[in-house]
C-alpha atoms as one frame of an Amber mdcrd trajectory, in Angstrom:
protein
  -0.743 -10.185 -18.499  -1.005 -12.723 -15.544   0.866 -11.660 -12.455   1.196
 -12.712  -8.827   2.783  -9.613  -7.588   0.583  -6.528  -7.756   2.687  -4.151
  -5.637   6.376  -3.794  -5.208   8.310  -1.063  -3.301  11.229  -0.722  -5.628
  12.502  -1.506  -9.235  13.829  -4.772 -10.172  12.280  -6.960  -7.282  13.961
  -9.996  -8.901  17.391  -8.783 -10.069  18.546  -6.872  -6.830  17.771  -9.571
  -4.376  19.182 -12.407  -6.623  22.217 -10.531  -7.633  23.121 -10.504  -3.847
  22.289 -14.261  -3.560  24.157 -15.240  -6.673  27.191 -13.344  -5.625  27.146
 -15.238  -2.139  26.549 -18.505  -3.856  29.487 -17.916  -6.331  31.878 -17.272
  -3.489  30.868 -20.582  -1.792  28.363 -19.421   0.703  24.926 -20.722   1.469
  22.147 -18.356   1.233  18.723 -17.975   3.002  16.548 -15.417   0.878  14.071
 -13.541   2.866  12.049 -11.283   0.564   9.795  -8.498   1.327   6.122  -9.532
   1.662   5.207  -7.745  -1.643   7.964  -9.698  -3.635   7.303 -13.209  -2.008
   5.718 -14.616  -5.059   8.361 -13.808  -7.613  11.123 -14.707  -4.987   9.312
 -18.244  -4.623   9.400 -18.717  -8.445  12.904 -17.647  -8.811  14.155 -19.916
  -6.015  12.204 -22.862  -7.664  13.813 -22.160 -11.028  17.228 -22.038  -9.245
  16.634 -25.468  -7.656  15.412 -26.723 -10.963  18.563 -25.558 -12.660  20.740
 -27.512 -10.149  21.129 -25.239  -7.138  20.680 -27.558  -4.119  17.838 -26.584
  -1.734  20.132 -26.874   1.226  22.433 -24.193  -0.394  19.662 -21.880  -1.439
  16.886 -21.517   0.883  13.747 -19.321   0.923  11.928 -18.117   3.975   8.748
 -16.221   3.440   7.946 -14.601   6.802   7.159 -11.449   8.823   9.510  -9.141
  10.441   9.897 -11.015  13.609  11.514 -13.896  11.809  13.962 -11.370  10.148
  14.824 -10.210  13.638  15.831 -13.758  14.554  18.130 -13.878  11.547  19.810
 -10.657  12.320  20.505 -11.452  15.914  21.659 -15.011  15.156  25.449 -15.202
  15.514  25.267 -18.176  12.829  24.451 -15.459  10.261  27.738 -13.999   9.148
  26.544 -11.637   6.448  23.264  -9.759   5.580  22.841  -8.330   2.198  19.934
  -5.644   2.499  17.943  -4.217  -0.233  15.581  -2.391   2.051  15.619   1.199
   3.108  17.760   3.322   5.509  15.512   2.627   8.398  15.849  -1.006   8.060
  19.596  -0.762   7.860  19.730   1.276  11.029  17.433  -1.217  12.815  19.661
  -4.035  11.907  22.801  -2.160  13.078  20.969  -1.447  16.317  20.060  -5.107
  16.762  23.432  -6.383  16.028  26.132  -3.720  15.792  28.900  -6.381  14.721
  26.809  -7.783  11.848  28.489  -7.648   8.440  25.778  -5.622   6.693  25.843
  -4.931   3.043  23.075  -2.328   2.270  22.066  -0.071  -0.607
């Protein structure tokens, strides 16, 4: 089987992040999807398919970047809500960086 993602840190590396993205889109919000490094390939393909299905690129955007970019997102007041599929340590870090952030975490 040909795959572009050899290692993932959790089950359902496509369904869990896209579930949060689709919920936000369904309620009229724009989404910036920043996948974990290990799932960047599958996230890229998923966003390509979403765009091909008619979701405008300005409504669903993909950012494949390192953690320093994530910090910029977390601390940016234009970002209203973050859906985190990461671990407890990451949630605590986000809360420390911006205590007022509306954070939805597993």
